[in-house]
Backbone as JSON, one array per atom type, in Angstrom:
{
  "sequence": "MMVRLNKFLAQAGIASRREADRLITQGRVAVNGEVILTLGHKIDAGKDRVEVDGKKIKKKEINLYLMLNKPPGYLVSVKDPLGRPTIKDLLPSLKSRVFPVGRLDYESEGLLLLTNHGELAFRLTHPRFQIKKVYQVKVKGEPDSSKLSRLKKGIILDGKKTAPAKIRLLAVSSRESCLRIEIHEGRKREVRRMFEAVGHQVRELRRMRFDGLSLGKLKRGRWRYLTAREIEMLMRCVGLKTA",
  "N": [[2.76, 29.16, 5.91], [-0.42, 28.08, 4.77], [-1.79, 24.46, 4.62], [-2.89, 21.84, 4.63], [-3.99, 20.05, 7.52], [-3.82, 17.03, 7.45], [-2.06, 16.81, 5.61], [0.25, 18.16, 6.53], [0.59, 16.56, 8.56], [1.41, 14.29, 6.58], [3.73, 14.93, 5.44], [5.3, 15.28, 7.31], [6.19, 13.01, 7.73], [4.62, 11.08, 9.38], [2.22, 9.69, 8.91], [0.33, 8.14, 6.45], [-2.0, 10.09, 4.55], [-4.65, 9.48, 4.5], [-4.21, 7.81, 6.84], [-3.68, 9.86, 8.56], [-5.95, 11.36, 9.12], [-7.15, 9.79, 9.98], [-5.82, 9.69, 12.41], [-6.71, 12.52, 13.67], [-9.53, 12.4, 13.19], [-9.37, 10.39, 15.57], [-9.18, 12.24, 17.47], [-6.91, 12.39, 18.16], [-4.55, 14.44, 17.75], [-3.61, 17.65, 17.92], [-3.65, 21.25, 17.84], [-1.64, 24.15, 18.54], [-2.34, 23.25, 21.6], [-4.91, 22.68, 21.07], [-7.51, 20.38, 20.27], [-7.72, 18.67, 17.63], [-10.84, 17.82, 15.11], [-11.76, 18.14, 13.15], [-11.7, 17.0, 9.73], [-9.62, 18.31, 6.98], [-8.91, 20.65, 8.24], [-6.92, 23.78, 8.24], [-3.04, 24.64, 8.71], [-0.79, 27.08, 9.7], [1.9, 26.18, 8.64], [4.76, 27.42, 9.29], [4.41, 28.23, 11.33], [2.32, 27.62, 13.86], [1.72, 24.98, 16.0], [2.46, 21.46, 16.24], [0.75, 18.56, 17.49], [0.87, 14.56, 17.95], [-0.55, 12.5, 19.81], [0.59, 14.1, 22.32], [3.29, 14.68, 21.96], [5.49, 16.82, 20.25], [5.42, 17.79, 16.64], [8.01, 17.45, 14.69], [10.38, 19.09, 12.61], [10.5, 18.32, 8.92], [11.68, 15.02, 8.4], [14.09, 12.89, 7.14], [13.83, 11.5, 3.73], [13.26, 8.19, 3.77], [12.87, 4.66, 1.72], [11.67, 2.04, 1.27], [12.11, -1.29, 0.28], [10.34, -4.25, 0.34], [10.19, -8.0, -0.04], [7.96, -9.72, 1.38], [6.84, -11.96, 3.06], [4.64, -15.11, 3.23], [1.97, -15.11, 5.77], [2.49, -12.75, 7.81], [1.81, -10.0, 9.11], [0.71, -6.9, 7.65], [1.36, -4.55, 9.67], [2.05, -2.43, 12.34], [2.24, -4.09, 14.81], [0.42, -6.89, 16.24], [-2.59, -7.37, 18.06], [-3.25, -10.18, 18.84], [-0.83, -11.2, 18.86], [0.35, -12.16, 16.52], [3.4, -12.35, 13.63], [4.87, -9.69, 12.31], [4.99, -7.19, 9.56], [7.46, -5.48, 10.87], [8.89, -7.11, 12.1], [10.56, -7.83, 10.63], [12.1, -6.16, 9.58], [14.56, -3.35, 10.54], [15.92, -1.71, 13.17], [15.06, 1.1, 12.19], [16.04, 4.92, 12.5], [13.74, 6.57, 11.24], [10.79, 6.56, 11.24], [8.58, 4.31, 9.23], [6.02, 3.23, 6.85], [3.84, 1.45, 5.07], [3.35, 1.25, 1.71], [-0.15, 1.01, 0.49], [-1.61, -2.44, 1.05], [-0.66, -5.51, 1.53], [-2.38, -8.95, 2.01], [-2.51, -11.26, 5.21], [-1.63, -13.98, 4.12], [-0.73, -13.53, 1.94], [2.23, -13.26, -0.12], [5.19, -11.18, -1.13], [5.95, -7.98, -3.2], [6.39, -5.03, -1.7], [6.4, -1.81, -0.84], [7.65, 0.66, 1.55], [7.25, 3.75, 3.05], [8.44, 6.98, 4.65], [7.3, 8.9, 3.12], [5.08, 10.71, 3.11], [3.01, 12.28, 1.29], [3.72, 10.74, -1.4], [2.8, 8.39, -0.55], [0.35, 8.03, -0.32], [-0.4, 9.05, -2.98], [0.48, 7.06, -4.52], [-1.2, 4.71, -3.74], [-3.91, 6.0, -4.56], [-6.52, 5.98, -6.3], [-6.98, 7.64, -8.32], [-4.48, 8.06, -9.66], [-4.12, 5.05, -11.13], [-2.11, 3.5, -10.49], [-0.38, 0.43, -11.49], [-0.52, -2.56, -10.88], [1.35, -6.16, -10.16], [0.62, -9.46, -10.18], [1.1, -12.64, -9.64], [-0.59, -15.56, -9.36], [-2.27, -18.87, -8.02], [-4.79, -20.74, -8.4], [-7.53, -23.0, -7.12], [-8.74, -25.34, -9.99], [-9.48, -24.76, -13.15], [-9.9, -21.89, -14.69], [-12.55, -20.93, -17.23], [-12.94, -19.86, -20.22], [-14.83, -17.81, -20.46], [-15.23, -17.4, -17.49], [-12.62, -15.58, -17.57], [-13.03, -13.75, -19.04], [-15.21, -12.4, -17.61], [-13.67, -11.76, -15.37], [-11.78, -10.12, -16.59], [-13.29, -7.71, -17.87], [-14.52, -6.76, -15.58], [-16.49, -6.75, -12.55], [-18.59, -7.12, -10.1], [-18.36, -6.11, -7.05], [-18.73, -5.21, -3.79], [-21.08, -4.27, -4.33], [-20.06, -2.4, -6.14], [-18.31, -2.2, -10.0], [-15.68, -3.56, -10.49], [-12.49, -2.24, -11.83], [-11.34, -3.19, -15.24], [-9.32, -5.35, -16.0], [-6.21, -7.01, -16.32], [-5.2, -10.07, -17.71], [-3.55, -13.06, -17.97], [-3.21, -16.47, -18.22], [-1.06, -18.86, -17.24], [-0.13, -21.86, -16.55], [-1.24, -24.46, -16.42], [-2.6, -27.48, -14.11], [-4.06, -30.74, -13.28], [-5.26, -29.76, -11.14], [-5.05, -27.39, -10.24], [-4.4, -23.79, -11.14], [-2.05, -21.42, -12.66], [-2.24, -18.16, -12.98], [-1.57, -14.96, -14.3], [-2.15, -11.46, -13.27], [-2.66, -8.27, -13.91], [-3.85, -5.66, -12.51], [-5.39, -1.99, -11.62], [-6.71, -1.09, -9.81], [-6.85, -1.07, -5.37], [-8.61, -2.5, -3.57], [-9.83, -3.71, -0.62], [-8.2, -7.35, -0.77], [-8.82, -8.2, -3.26], [-7.41, -9.29, -5.74], [-8.34, -11.76, -4.12], [-11.16, -11.87, -4.2], [-11.89, -11.57, -6.27], [-11.68, -13.45, -7.8], [-12.77, -15.85, -6.49], [-14.93, -14.66, -6.21], [-15.79, -15.7, -8.96], [-16.02, -18.51, -8.28], [-13.48, -19.73, -8.01], [-10.74, -20.63, -5.39], [-8.62, -18.69, -4.12], [-5.44, -19.77, -3.78], [-2.48, -19.56, -3.54], [-0.82, -16.32, -3.48], [1.22, -13.85, -5.09], [2.8, -10.59, -5.32], [4.37, -9.15, -7.69], [5.15, -7.0, -8.89], [5.08, -3.82, -8.84], [3.67, -0.74, -10.13], [6.58, 0.59, -11.95], [8.44, -1.46, -10.77], [10.35, -4.11, -9.49], [10.84, -6.87, -7.72], [12.83, -8.57, -8.77], [15.29, -10.44, -7.42], [15.59, -9.94, -4.85], [15.71, -11.74, -2.25], [12.78, -13.76, 0.01], [11.0, -12.6, 2.53], [13.43, -10.33, 2.71], [14.88, -7.17, 2.69], [14.99, -3.8, 0.85], [16.97, -0.65, 0.14], [15.57, 1.86, -1.48], [16.87, 2.61, -5.45], [17.83, 5.9, -5.99], [17.13, 6.26, -8.82], [14.76, 4.74, -8.84], [13.43, 5.91, -7.01], [13.04, 8.59, -8.48], [11.22, 7.41, -10.35], [9.22, 6.83, -9.43], [8.12, 8.94, -8.0], [7.98, 10.61, -10.74], [5.49, 9.57, -11.89], [3.9, 9.81, -10.52], [3.4, 12.47, -10.44], [5.78, 13.93, -8.85], [8.05, 16.14, -7.73], [11.69, 15.42, -7.64], [13.88, 15.94, -4.69]],
  "CA": [[1.88, 29.06, 4.79], [-1.1, 27.39, 5.47], [-1.95, 23.58, 4.25], [-3.99, 21.07, 5.42], [-3.28, 19.1, 8.93], [-3.69, 15.88, 7.3], [-0.91, 16.97, 4.44], [1.48, 18.57, 7.02], [1.3, 15.26, 9.2], [2.22, 13.14, 5.97], [5.35, 15.64, 4.93], [6.56, 15.52, 7.76], [6.78, 11.89, 8.08], [3.86, 10.74, 10.56], [1.65, 8.64, 8.33], [0.32, 8.55, 4.7], [-2.97, 11.44, 4.56], [-5.65, 8.49, 4.89], [-3.41, 7.49, 7.99], [-3.31, 11.34, 9.2], [-7.37, 11.68, 8.92], [-8.2, 8.43, 11.14], [-5.45, 10.16, 13.72], [-7.58, 13.69, 13.82], [-10.72, 11.62, 13.69], [-9.76, 9.72, 17.43], [-8.3, 13.23, 18.8], [-4.82, 12.36, 19.23], [-3.81, 15.75, 16.76], [-3.76, 19.07, 18.92], [-2.94, 22.21, 17.44], [-1.51, 25.15, 19.44], [-2.95, 22.62, 22.75], [-6.78, 22.78, 21.03], [-7.27, 19.24, 19.77], [-8.35, 18.9, 16.61], [-11.36, 16.31, 14.92], [-12.36, 18.45, 12.27], [-11.33, 16.8, 8.78], [-9.51, 19.77, 6.41], [-8.67, 21.6, 9.25], [-5.87, 24.22, 8.27], [-2.54, 25.21, 9.71], [0.14, 27.49, 9.49], [3.05, 25.27, 8.82], [5.39, 28.07, 9.74], [4.17, 28.9, 13.0], [1.49, 26.77, 14.4], [2.44, 23.57, 17.41], [1.37, 20.73, 16.22], [1.37, 17.39, 18.12], [0.29, 13.58, 18.11], [-0.42, 11.72, 21.26], [1.33, 14.58, 23.3], [4.48, 14.83, 20.98], [5.48, 17.97, 19.46], [6.03, 17.26, 15.93], [9.53, 17.87, 14.63], [10.06, 19.36, 11.1], [10.44, 16.88, 8.25], [12.85, 13.97, 8.66], [15.22, 12.3, 5.94], [12.95, 10.6, 3.28], [13.32, 6.57, 3.55], [12.25, 4.37, 1.01], [12.01, 0.44, 0.9], [10.93, -2.65, -0.67], [10.64, -5.69, 1.15], [9.62, -8.81, -0.04], [7.04, -10.14, 2.43], [6.43, -14.13, 3.04], [3.48, -15.19, 4.02], [1.82, -15.32, 7.68], [3.01, -11.87, 8.38], [0.88, -9.23, 9.16], [1.18, -5.61, 7.37], [1.54, -4.17, 10.49], [3.82, -3.18, 13.41], [1.98, -4.54, 16.1], [-0.78, -7.26, 16.49], [-2.92, -7.64, 19.33], [-3.49, -11.7, 18.63], [0.86, -11.51, 18.96], [0.84, -12.67, 15.16], [4.38, -11.82, 13.42], [4.33, -8.2, 11.7], [6.32, -6.64, 8.95], [8.51, -5.02, 11.71], [9.99, -8.09, 13.08], [11.48, -8.25, 8.94], [12.93, -4.64, 9.36], [15.63, -3.11, 11.25], [15.65, -0.07, 13.83], [15.52, 2.92, 11.58], [15.8, 6.31, 13.0], [12.81, 7.64, 11.36], [9.12, 5.62, 11.27], [8.27, 3.98, 7.82], [4.86, 3.02, 6.7], [3.61, 0.7, 4.2], [1.94, 2.05, 0.59], [-0.98, 0.07, 0.38], [-1.53, -3.68, 1.8], [-0.81, -7.37, 1.16], [-2.68, -9.55, 3.33], [-1.7, -12.26, 5.6], [-1.4, -14.79, 3.26], [0.0, -12.95, 0.7], [3.23, -12.32, 0.01], [5.61, -10.65, -2.39], [6.59, -6.78, -3.06], [5.36, -4.18, -0.48], [6.94, -0.56, -0.63], [7.42, 1.33, 2.85], [8.22, 4.93, 3.0], [7.91, 8.39, 5.12], [7.18, 10.22, 2.43], [3.08, 10.5, 3.57], [2.44, 11.97, -0.1], [3.97, 9.87, -2.12], [2.29, 7.1, -0.29], [-0.84, 8.8, -0.91], [-1.08, 9.32, -4.57], [0.7, 5.93, -4.86], [-2.53, 4.5, -3.67], [-5.11, 6.79, -4.96], [-7.19, 5.18, -7.65], [-6.78, 8.14, -9.83], [-3.4, 8.14, -10.71], [-4.14, 4.37, -11.75], [-1.09, 2.48, -10.59], [-0.45, -0.65, -12.44], [0.45, -3.73, -9.76], [0.77, -7.29, -11.03], [0.21, -10.59, -9.51], [0.74, -14.51, -9.82], [-1.89, -16.2, -8.82], [-2.53, -20.01, -8.13], [-5.92, -20.84, -8.01], [-7.96, -24.51, -7.39], [-9.39, -25.59, -10.86], [-8.88, -24.21, -14.11], [-11.03, -20.53, -14.78], [-12.65, -21.03, -18.19], [-12.94, -18.23, -21.03], [-16.15, -17.0, -20.2], [-14.93, -16.23, -16.34], [-11.46, -15.05, -17.37], [-13.63, -12.31, -19.84], [-15.87, -11.37, -17.08], [-12.81, -10.91, -14.23], [-11.71, -8.64, -17.74], [-14.01, -6.38, -17.79], [-15.0, -5.89, -15.13], [-17.28, -7.7, -11.97], [-19.28, -6.56, -8.86], [-17.54, -5.99, -5.44], [-19.38, -4.63, -2.63], [-22.17, -2.96, -5.2], [-19.39, -1.58, -7.17], [-17.78, -2.82, -10.62], [-14.33, -3.31, -10.58], [-11.94, -2.07, -13.12], [-10.71, -3.72, -16.37], [-8.06, -5.87, -15.49], [-5.07, -7.77, -17.88], [-5.71, -11.69, -17.17], [-3.14, -14.25, -18.18], [-3.01, -17.9, -17.93], [0.12, -19.28, -17.09], [0.2, -22.57, -16.21], [-2.57, -25.12, -15.91], [-2.61, -29.23, -14.0], [-4.94, -31.57, -12.72], [-5.94, -29.33, -9.74], [-4.85, -25.16, -10.03], [-4.34, -22.72, -12.37], [-1.31, -20.39, -12.27], [-2.03, -16.98, -13.64], [-0.87, -13.37, -14.38], [-3.31, -10.21, -12.94], [-2.55, -6.63, -13.83], [-5.11, -4.23, -11.71], [-4.87, -0.91, -10.91], [-7.09, -0.35, -8.22], [-6.21, -1.28, -4.45], [-9.51, -2.64, -2.37], [-8.97, -5.17, 0.15], [-8.26, -8.69, -0.74], [-9.38, -7.83, -4.51], [-7.64, -10.37, -6.11], [-8.64, -12.78, -4.04], [-12.32, -12.06, -3.82], [-12.37, -11.56, -7.75], [-10.93, -15.21, -8.36], [-13.98, -16.09, -5.13], [-16.7, -14.66, -7.14], [-16.41, -16.54, -9.95], [-15.56, -19.52, -8.06], [-12.09, -20.58, -7.67], [-10.23, -20.26, -4.47], [-7.07, -18.69, -4.38], [-3.84, -20.8, -3.29], [-1.32, -18.6, -3.54], [-0.85, -14.76, -4.44], [2.29, -13.07, -5.02], [2.71, -9.37, -6.33], [5.56, -9.42, -8.77], [5.64, -5.67, -9.86], [4.21, -2.28, -8.51], [4.35, -0.01, -10.77], [7.71, -0.2, -12.76], [9.59, -1.59, -9.76], [10.0, -5.8, -9.52], [11.47, -7.98, -7.21], [14.07, -8.78, -9.11], [16.51, -10.98, -6.76], [15.42, -9.84, -3.5], [14.73, -12.87, -1.21], [11.92, -13.31, 0.51], [12.16, -11.73, 4.28], [14.67, -9.84, 3.12], [14.26, -5.79, 2.36], [16.54, -2.89, 0.52], [16.37, 0.57, -0.21], [15.34, 1.79, -3.27], [17.86, 3.28, -5.82], [18.01, 7.12, -6.71], [16.61, 6.08, -10.08], [13.8, 4.11, -8.6], [12.89, 6.96, -6.27], [12.85, 9.61, -9.2], [10.59, 6.71, -11.56], [7.74, 6.27, -8.84], [7.98, 10.16, -7.65], [7.16, 11.38, -11.6], [4.65, 9.18, -12.75], [2.41, 10.62, -9.77], [3.15, 14.2, -10.69], [5.85, 14.5, -7.71], [9.14, 16.27, -7.82], [12.76, 14.77, -6.17], [14.29, 17.28, -3.69]],
  "C": [[1.07, 27.74, 5.38], [-1.53, 26.14, 4.9], [-2.61, 22.54, 5.33], [-3.03, 20.15, 6.33], [-2.81, 17.92, 8.08], [-2.1, 15.91, 6.06], [0.35, 17.39, 5.31], [1.94, 17.25, 7.48], [1.87, 14.24, 7.94], [3.52, 13.61, 5.83], [5.61, 15.62, 5.87], [6.72, 14.16, 8.93], [5.92, 10.65, 8.67], [2.99, 9.99, 9.67], [1.1, 9.39, 7.04], [-1.05, 9.84, 5.24], [-4.21, 10.48, 5.03], [-4.87, 8.19, 6.39], [-3.89, 8.31, 8.87], [-4.85, 11.31, 9.38], [-7.91, 10.7, 10.28], [-6.94, 9.39, 12.33], [-6.18, 11.41, 14.23], [-8.77, 12.98, 14.35], [-10.57, 10.87, 15.36], [-8.79, 10.89, 18.24], [-7.18, 12.98, 19.61], [-3.98, 13.55, 18.18], [-4.34, 17.11, 17.91], [-2.83, 20.23, 17.87], [-2.66, 23.54, 18.25], [-2.32, 24.83, 20.99], [-4.6, 22.34, 22.43], [-6.46, 21.08, 20.79], [-8.19, 19.25, 18.74], [-9.15, 17.74, 15.76], [-11.93, 16.97, 13.84], [-11.65, 18.31, 10.75], [-10.85, 17.67, 7.48], [-9.01, 20.71, 6.84], [-7.04, 22.01, 8.07], [-4.88, 24.68, 8.57], [-1.57, 26.28, 8.84], [1.18, 26.68, 9.54], [4.24, 26.05, 9.4], [5.45, 28.46, 11.26], [3.29, 28.18, 13.85], [2.29, 25.04, 15.12], [1.69, 22.86, 16.82], [1.48, 19.02, 16.58], [0.33, 16.32, 17.88], [0.67, 13.06, 19.6], [0.63, 12.86, 22.37], [2.61, 15.28, 22.36], [4.72, 15.79, 19.75], [5.78, 16.96, 18.0], [7.08, 17.87, 14.66], [9.09, 18.44, 12.7], [11.0, 17.72, 10.1], [11.62, 16.59, 8.38], [13.32, 13.43, 7.24], [14.14, 11.43, 5.11], [13.5, 9.19, 3.25], [12.28, 6.06, 2.62], [12.94, 2.95, 0.74], [11.44, -0.13, 0.22], [11.31, -3.78, -0.25], [9.78, -6.98, 0.58], [9.17, -9.44, 0.56], [6.68, -11.51, 1.88], [4.76, -13.87, 3.47], [3.64, -14.95, 5.6], [2.86, -14.15, 8.49], [2.2, -10.8, 7.93], [1.2, -7.94, 8.68], [0.21, -4.76, 8.45], [2.31, -3.47, 11.72], [3.12, -3.53, 14.51], [0.36, -5.11, 16.13], [-1.4, -7.57, 17.54], [-3.56, -9.25, 19.63], [-2.02, -11.99, 18.76], [1.21, -12.02, 17.78], [2.1, -11.58, 14.56], [3.6, -10.44, 12.56], [5.54, -7.66, 10.74], [7.47, -5.89, 9.71], [9.14, -6.03, 12.02], [11.18, -8.79, 11.74], [12.11, -6.98, 9.01], [13.71, -3.89, 10.45], [14.97, -1.91, 12.38], [15.88, 0.96, 13.16], [15.16, 3.95, 12.62], [14.43, 6.58, 12.79], [11.32, 6.37, 10.52], [8.92, 5.33, 9.77], [6.58, 2.99, 8.14], [4.32, 2.01, 5.52], [2.59, 1.34, 2.77], [1.31, 0.96, 0.39], [-0.71, -1.61, 1.26], [-1.2, -4.78, 0.87], [-1.46, -7.97, 2.19], [-1.7, -10.49, 4.13], [-1.2, -13.78, 5.15], [-0.91, -14.81, 2.24], [1.51, -12.47, 0.82], [3.87, -11.6, -1.65], [5.89, -8.92, -2.1], [6.05, -5.87, -2.32], [6.36, -2.89, -0.11], [6.35, 0.26, 1.26], [8.47, 2.56, 2.43], [7.92, 6.05, 4.18], [7.55, 9.19, 4.86], [5.73, 10.28, 2.02], [2.52, 10.88, 2.24], [3.07, 11.4, -0.97], [3.02, 8.62, -1.49], [0.8, 7.1, -0.9], [-1.07, 8.58, -2.16], [-0.86, 7.82, -5.07], [-0.48, 4.95, -4.93], [-3.67, 5.06, -4.21], [-5.75, 6.35, -6.26], [-6.89, 6.58, -9.05], [-5.44, 8.62, -10.59], [-2.82, 6.31, -11.36], [-2.58, 3.66, -11.78], [-0.81, 1.23, -10.96], [0.34, -1.8, -10.83], [0.38, -5.07, -9.97], [1.45, -8.58, -10.06], [0.2, -11.79, -10.1], [0.29, -14.86, -9.01], [-1.98, -17.55, -8.76], [-4.02, -20.22, -7.51], [-6.59, -22.3, -8.25], [-8.73, -23.91, -8.93], [-8.61, -25.01, -12.15], [-10.32, -22.96, -14.52], [-11.6, -21.18, -16.84], [-12.87, -19.63, -19.1], [-13.71, -17.02, -20.6], [-15.96, -16.25, -18.49], [-13.72, -15.07, -16.17], [-12.12, -13.42, -17.84], [-14.11, -11.37, -18.7], [-14.83, -11.05, -15.95], [-12.04, -9.28, -15.5], [-11.97, -7.47, -17.87], [-14.79, -5.71, -16.92], [-16.44, -7.01, -13.91], [-17.56, -7.14, -10.44], [-18.91, -7.15, -7.29], [-18.38, -5.13, -4.89], [-20.68, -3.67, -3.14], [-21.45, -2.65, -6.13], [-18.46, -2.29, -8.24], [-16.37, -2.07, -10.22], [-13.49, -3.07, -11.77], [-11.43, -3.16, -14.1], [-9.04, -4.37, -15.39], [-7.4, -6.99, -16.85], [-5.27, -8.92, -16.92], [-4.44, -12.43, -18.49], [-2.93, -15.34, -17.99], [-1.79, -18.01, -18.59], [0.43, -21.0, -17.38], [-1.32, -23.31, -16.02], [-2.53, -26.81, -15.38], [-3.47, -29.43, -13.91], [-5.86, -30.35, -12.06], [-5.57, -27.97, -9.3], [-4.51, -24.9, -11.56], [-3.28, -21.56, -11.86], [-1.73, -19.28, -13.27], [-1.6, -15.29, -13.4], [-2.32, -12.31, -14.52], [-2.83, -9.16, -12.79], [-3.69, -5.95, -13.42], [-4.05, -2.77, -11.01], [-5.28, -0.41, -9.66], [-6.68, -1.22, -6.98], [-7.39, -1.36, -3.08], [-9.09, -3.65, -1.61], [-9.37, -6.06, -0.04], [-8.96, -8.33, -2.26], [-9.33, -8.79, -5.24], [-8.34, -11.32, -5.8], [-10.03, -12.93, -3.95], [-12.85, -11.9, -5.37], [-12.48, -13.02, -8.11], [-12.66, -15.76, -7.43], [-14.98, -16.05, -5.86], [-17.16, -14.88, -8.39], [-15.96, -17.9, -10.02], [-14.85, -19.94, -8.13], [-11.34, -19.6, -6.71], [-8.83, -20.07, -4.6], [-6.34, -18.93, -3.12], [-2.67, -20.18, -2.73], [-1.12, -17.28, -4.04], [0.54, -13.94, -4.06], [2.45, -11.73, -5.46], [4.2, -9.27, -6.49], [6.03, -7.97, -9.18], [4.72, -4.68, -8.9], [4.77, -1.19, -9.36], [5.52, -0.43, -11.68], [8.67, -0.93, -11.56], [9.25, -3.49, -9.8], [10.86, -5.96, -8.13], [12.4, -8.32, -7.45], [14.8, -10.36, -8.08], [16.31, -10.87, -5.57], [14.92, -11.22, -3.28], [13.53, -12.55, -0.28], [12.18, -13.26, 1.96], [13.01, -10.73, 4.33], [14.18, -8.08, 2.18], [15.56, -4.97, 1.18], [16.47, -1.83, 0.52], [16.41, 0.83, -1.7], [16.56, 2.67, -4.04], [17.08, 4.5, -6.36], [16.83, 6.75, -8.01], [15.09, 5.82, -10.04], [12.7, 5.26, -8.14], [12.13, 8.21, -7.4], [11.52, 8.83, -9.82], [9.23, 7.14, -11.07], [7.18, 7.94, -8.49], [7.19, 11.2, -9.28], [6.57, 10.92, -11.97], [3.48, 9.21, -11.72], [2.49, 12.53, -9.29], [4.51, 14.77, -9.63], [7.82, 15.07, -8.18], [10.48, 16.17, -6.82], [13.34, 16.37, -5.95], [15.69, 17.14, -4.75]]
}
């Protein structure tokens, strides 16, 4: 069966499709001994020999699905050249490698999904599927109604308007405000940059929900496997079938 190389790597649990494209352009993927640099390259999944960094890719491993309550001060990465803590320090030694679904920046905390199901990860982070993410955010000062209206309608970041957001003011003190914001985009540091664009620095940012999943009683720095029902829900919302 002919299949795109990046999709094959994702289905094998090597990386998400986007990360697989990066591996290809870096010259780290070979098919039948020939390094492939062309995105969109197709292979015969039943016959061709695929290698990443010289290691043959085996048949698809058992899929794993994890939820981590990421603390602030951890990179969403396997390692860091500066020696900072990464989420790998919080996870057990699993037989299969898992990779994050989307990102949470170094200072942010909250719900982070990890899996080796590359196609699911790709779809959950693709804008076409409009996966809802809910954050609780504390900002300096109090955004007035006009600023909140701008954020709800969308503002320009990097020359492109953000998608409409749902925002609710939860609490206000003399120095800061606590808000709930729901978005379905996944731009880099999007929530922080949105509030900074209207003059309010983010002091704390926590992801509370990812589509239908919530942290519940999961403590900061701890992880758990998703339930069969949760996995089925995620697969269904992006048009995939459970095995």
